[in-house]
C-alpha positions as CSV (number, residue, x, y, z in Angstrom):
1,M,4.3,231.3,22.6
2,K,0.9,229.8,21.1
3,K,0.6,226.1,21.6
4,I,-1.5,222.9,22.6
5,I,1.1,222.2,26.0
6,N,0.5,221.7,29.4
7,D,3.8,221.7,31.3
8,P,6.7,222.6,29.1
9,D,8.6,220.3,30.9
10,E,6.4,217.6,30.3
11,V,5.7,218.0,26.7
12,V,7.6,214.4,25.7
13,S,6.0,212.0,28.3
14,E,2.7,213.6,27.7
15,A,3.0,213.3,24.2
16,L,4.6,209.1,24.4
17,A,1.2,208.5,26.7
18,G,-0.6,209.5,23.9
19,M,0.8,207.8,21.1
20,A,0.4,204.6,23.2
21,Q,-3.3,205.0,24.0
22,A,-3.5,206.3,20.5
23,H,-1.7,203.1,18.6
24,P,-2.1,200.0,20.9
25,D,-1.8,197.7,17.7
26,L,1.6,199.3,16.9
27,I,3.7,199.8,19.8
28,T,3.9,199.8,23.4
29,V,5.4,203.2,25.4
30,R,8.0,202.3,28.2
31,T,8.8,204.7,30.9
32,K,11.9,205.2,33.5
33,P,13.9,205.8,30.6
34,D,11.6,206.4,28.0
35,Y,11.3,204.4,24.4
36,V,9.3,202.9,22.0
37,V,8.9,199.6,21.0
38,R,6.9,197.5,18.3
39,A,4.0,195.8,20.1
40,D,5.4,192.5,19.8
41,A,9.0,192.9,20.7
42,P,11.1,191.1,20.7
43,V,11.0,189.1,17.3
44,E,13.2,186.2,18.1
45,G,15.6,185.7,15.3
46,K,15.0,188.8,13.6
47,V,17.3,191.5,13.3
48,A,16.6,194.4,15.5
49,L,16.6,197.9,14.3
50,V,16.6,201.0,17.1
51,S,17.3,204.7,16.1
52,G,16.5,207.9,18.0
53,G,17.5,211.3,18.2
54,G,15.8,214.5,20.0
55,S,12.0,215.3,20.3
56,G,10.1,217.9,18.3
57,H,10.7,216.3,14.5
58,E,7.2,214.0,14.9
59,P,6.9,211.8,13.4
60,L,10.4,210.8,13.2
61,H,11.2,208.3,14.9
62,G,8.4,207.1,17.4
63,G,6.6,207.0,14.4
64,F,8.2,204.3,12.1
65,V,8.3,201.7,14.4
66,G,6.4,198.8,13.3
67,R,6.6,195.9,11.4
68,G,8.5,196.8,8.8
69,M,10.5,199.1,9.7
70,L,11.8,200.2,13.6
71,S,12.1,197.5,16.3
72,A,12.5,200.7,18.8
73,A,13.1,204.7,19.3
74,A,14.4,206.5,22.1
75,P,13.4,210.1,22.3
76,G,15.0,212.6,23.6
77,A,13.7,216.0,25.1
78,V,13.1,218.3,22.5
79,F,16.3,219.0,20.2
80,T,18.0,217.2,22.6
81,S,20.1,213.3,22.4
82,P,18.6,210.6,24.4
83,T,20.8,209.5,27.1
84,P,22.7,206.2,26.8
85,D,20.3,204.0,29.3
86,Q,17.3,205.2,27.0
87,V,19.3,203.7,24.1
88,L,20.7,200.6,25.7
89,A,17.3,200.0,27.4
90,A,15.8,199.8,24.5
91,T,18.4,197.5,22.4
92,Q,17.9,194.9,24.8
93,A,14.3,195.3,24.7
94,V,14.3,194.3,21.2
95,D,17.0,192.4,20.8
96,G,15.8,188.5,19.4
97,G,19.3,187.2,19.4
98,A,19.8,188.4,15.8
99,G,22.3,191.7,16.7
100,V,20.8,195.0,16.8
101,L,21.4,197.9,14.0
102,H,21.5,201.4,15.3
103,I,20.6,203.7,12.7
104,V,22.2,207.4,14.2
105,K,21.6,210.5,11.9
106,N,24.9,212.6,12.1
107,Y,24.9,215.3,15.3
108,T,27.8,214.9,18.1
109,G,25.6,214.1,21.2
110,D,23.6,210.9,19.0
111,V,26.6,209.6,18.0
112,L,28.4,209.6,21.2
113,N,25.6,208.8,23.3
114,F,24.9,205.3,20.5
115,E,28.3,204.7,20.7
116,T,28.2,204.3,24.9
117,A,25.0,202.6,24.4
118,A,26.3,200.2,22.0
119,E,29.6,199.3,24.3
120,L,27.5,198.7,27.3
121,A,25.4,196.0,25.2
122,A,28.0,194.4,23.6
123,A,29.2,194.2,27.5
124,E,25.8,191.8,27.6
125,D,26.9,190.0,25.1
126,I,24.3,191.8,22.7
127,E,25.6,192.3,19.2
128,V,25.6,195.7,18.1
129,R,26.0,197.4,14.7
130,S,25.9,201.4,13.5
131,V,24.9,203.2,10.7
132,I,25.4,206.9,10.7
133,V,23.2,209.1,8.3
134,D,25.2,212.2,7.0
135,D,23.0,213.2,4.1
136,D,22.3,217.0,3.8
137,V,25.0,219.1,1.3
138,A,24.2,222.3,2.6
139,V,26.8,222.3,5.0
140,K,30.2,220.5,5.8
141,D,30.4,221.4,9.5
142,S,27.7,222.4,11.2
143,T,26.4,223.5,14.9
144,F,26.0,220.5,17.0
145,T,28.0,218.2,14.2
146,A,31.1,217.2,12.9
147,G,30.8,216.9,9.4
148,R,27.2,216.7,7.1
149,R,23.7,216.7,9.6
150,G,21.6,213.5,9.0
151,V,18.2,214.6,8.4
152,A,15.4,213.5,6.0
153,G,17.3,210.6,4.2
154,T,17.2,209.2,7.4
155,V,13.2,208.0,7.2
156,L,14.4,206.0,3.9
157,V,17.8,204.4,5.7
158,E,14.9,203.1,8.2
159,K,12.2,201.9,6.0
160,I,14.8,200.0,3.4
161,A,17.0,198.4,6.3
162,G,13.9,197.6,7.6
163,A,12.4,195.8,5.4
164,A,15.7,194.0,4.8
165,A,15.4,193.0,8.4
166,E,11.7,192.1,8.4
167,R,12.4,189.8,5.6
168,G,15.3,187.9,7.6
169,D,18.8,189.1,6.1
170,S,21.3,189.0,8.7
171,L,22.6,191.4,10.6
172,D,25.9,191.7,8.2
173,E,23.3,192.2,5.1
174,V,20.8,194.6,7.1
175,T,24.1,196.9,7.7
176,A,25.4,196.7,4.3
177,V,22.0,197.6,2.8
178,A,21.6,200.7,5.2
179,E,25.2,201.7,4.4
180,K,24.3,201.3,0.6
181,V,21.2,204.0,1.2
182,V,23.5,206.3,3.3
183,R,26.0,206.1,0.0
184,Q,23.2,207.0,-2.5
185,V,20.9,209.3,-0.7
186,R,21.2,212.8,-0.6
187,S,19.0,215.8,0.7
188,M,19.0,220.1,1.3
189,G,16.3,222.1,3.2
190,V,14.7,225.6,3.3
191,A,13.4,227.7,6.1
192,L,10.6,230.3,6.1
193,T,10.4,230.9,9.7
194,P,11.6,229.6,12.8
195,C,10.1,226.8,15.5
196,T,10.1,227.7,19.1
197,V,10.9,225.4,20.9
198,P,8.1,225.3,24.6
199,H,10.9,225.1,27.2
200,S,13.0,228.2,26.0
201,G,10.0,230.0,24.7
202,E,11.8,231.9,22.0
203,P,12.3,231.3,18.2
204,S,15.0,229.3,17.5
205,F,16.5,231.9,15.0
206,E,15.5,235.1,13.4
207,L,14.4,235.6,9.6
208,G,12.9,238.4,7.9
209,D,9.3,238.5,7.1
210,D,10.9,239.0,3.4
211,E,13.9,236.7,3.9
212,I,14.7,232.7,3.7
213,E,17.6,230.5,5.4
214,L,18.9,227.9,2.5
215,G,20.3,224.6,3.8
216,I,18.6,225.1,7.1
217,G,19.2,222.0,9.7
218,I,16.1,220.4,11.3
219,H,17.0,222.4,14.5
220,G,17.8,225.6,13.0
221,E,21.1,225.4,12.5
222,P,22.1,228.1,10.2
223,G,22.1,227.2,6.2
224,R,24.1,228.3,3.5
225,E,23.0,231.9,3.5
226,K,19.8,233.9,3.9
227,V,17.9,235.2,0.3
228,K,15.2,237.1,-0.5
229,L,11.6,234.8,-0.5
230,Q,11.3,233.9,-4.8
231,P,8.8,231.3,-6.1
232,A,8.9,227.9,-6.3
233,D,10.7,226.8,-8.7
234,A,13.3,228.9,-7.8
235,I,13.7,227.7,-4.7
236,V,13.5,224.0,-5.7
237,E,16.2,225.1,-8.8
238,T,18.9,225.9,-5.8
239,L,18.1,222.6,-3.7
240,L,18.0,220.4,-6.6
241,T,21.0,222.0,-7.9
242,A,23.0,221.0,-4.4
243,I,21.6,217.5,-4.3
244,V,22.4,216.8,-8.0
245,D,25.6,218.0,-8.5
246,D,26.8,216.2,-4.7
247,L,26.2,212.8,-5.9
248,P,26.3,213.4,-8.6
249,Y,23.4,212.2,-10.1
250,A,23.6,211.7,-13.6
251,E,21.1,211.3,-16.7
252,G,19.9,208.0,-16.7
253,D,19.5,207.2,-12.9
254,Q,16.2,206.7,-11.5
255,V,15.5,208.1,-8.2
256,L,13.3,208.1,-5.6
257,L,12.0,211.9,-4.8
258,F,11.0,212.9,-1.0
259,V,9.8,215.9,-0.4
260,N,9.1,216.8,3.1
261,G,7.6,219.3,5.3
262,M,9.4,220.9,8.2
263,G,5.8,221.1,10.3
264,G,4.0,224.2,9.5
265,T,4.0,224.6,5.6
266,P,0.9,223.1,4.0
267,V,0.6,219.3,2.1
268,I,-0.6,221.9,-0.7
269,E,2.8,223.8,-1.1
270,L,4.5,220.7,-0.5
271,Y,3.0,219.2,-3.8
272,L,3.4,222.3,-5.4
273,A,7.0,222.0,-4.8
274,Y,7.2,218.1,-6.1
275,N,5.8,219.9,-9.8
276,S,8.4,222.1,-9.2
277,A,11.0,219.5,-9.1
278,R,10.0,216.7,-10.8
279,K,10.1,219.3,-13.8
280,F,14.1,219.4,-13.0
281,L,14.6,216.1,-12.8
282,S,13.1,215.4,-16.4
283,D,14.7,218.2,-17.7
284,K,18.0,216.5,-16.4
285,G,17.2,213.4,-17.7
286,I,16.6,211.9,-14.1
287,E,13.7,209.5,-13.6
288,V,11.8,209.6,-11.0
289,S,10.5,205.9,-10.0
290,R,9.4,206.8,-6.6
291,S,7.9,209.3,-4.8
292,L,7.3,210.2,-1.1
293,V,5.4,213.9,0.0
294,G,4.4,214.5,3.1
295,N,5.6,215.6,7.3
296,Y,7.8,213.3,7.9
297,I,11.1,214.8,9.6
298,T,9.5,217.8,11.0
299,S,11.0,220.5,12.9
300,L,8.3,221.7,15.6
301,E,6.1,224.2,13.9
302,M,9.1,225.5,11.6
303,Q,7.3,226.8,7.8
304,G,9.9,225.1,5.3
305,M,10.8,221.9,3.8
306,S,13.6,219.6,2.6
307,I,13.9,217.7,-0.7
308,T,15.8,214.2,-1.2
309,L,16.8,211.8,-3.5
310,L,17.5,208.4,-3.6
311,R,19.3,206.7,-6.3
312,L,17.6,203.3,-6.8
313,D,18.6,199.9,-8.3
314,E,16.5,196.6,-8.0
315,Q,17.3,196.1,-4.3
316,L,16.4,198.9,-3.1
317,T,12.9,199.4,-5.0
318,E,12.1,195.9,-3.8
319,L,12.8,197.0,-0.5
320,W,11.2,200.4,-0.8
321,D,7.7,198.7,-1.9
322,A,7.9,195.9,0.8
323,P,4.8,196.2,3.4
324,V,5.4,198.7,6.1
325,S,3.0,199.0,9.2
326,T,4.1,202.2,11.5
327,I,2.0,205.2,12.8
328,A,3.5,207.3,10.0
329,L,4.1,205.0,7.3
330,R,2.1,201.9,6.0
331,R,1.7,199.8,2.8
332,D,0.3,196.2,2.1
333,A,1.4,193.9,0.5
């Protein structure tokens, strides 16, 4: 294992310390328990958004804390759900009196721990709603989940719901728009190599030098099948066929096309895949009106990518275009 680390057990805490010192204008990191909040939290009278999950998927979630997106993020250990006390502390820290929305990826541990935190917050008269993201079309049930996994679509839910909260929408309205994004977003990924979790020191799964795993999860969970390495056009066609057929997306739809790197894939290959995806969607009569390309929800150093489509309407487009100021995503008015 070759990694830029000191002690495998201190990776998350040392990384959080670095984030805090690098971006003091955007975030504050609090410890015991660990969580990240926007620098001006709490914002009185504004709905707060809290998300979280295992570390190792950076910039998700801490990189999306800031104006126009998340109010706080609770980072668990690498590939491990945050504890209820982390989520509760983050919720308490950002509650501005207008309620708190929890955005939760559909993994059993995350769901249970966020539910417990919400119950504890309710006992303190903090109004909490929850939205479960389950955009992965690869498999119905998988390791660590009942139902579909929550993957890259989570980034889009956080951005759009965050914009609604920032403009002053009520908790009911922010929750409704987050649920709308969940209904309209679908994803699927592919892995070319495994990653290595620091505290284990071993690859998370095995792949032959000439093999790829279609439908991989963000923790290395198995996907649909192992196949021989194929040209980019063929890989993109496989992923997008499953995604388009699932919702289904139809001729005339306007979509946001999101090509996400898993941490170890060069950006040149992500743009090459984006080009393949645009050709595929054009042939289907599906119009790409917004785009996002880069490493936004990763799996340590895994090589691979995921593709996400979000069907857009006027409301979702306006919220996607709204200003945002976070470590990993910034857009001026």
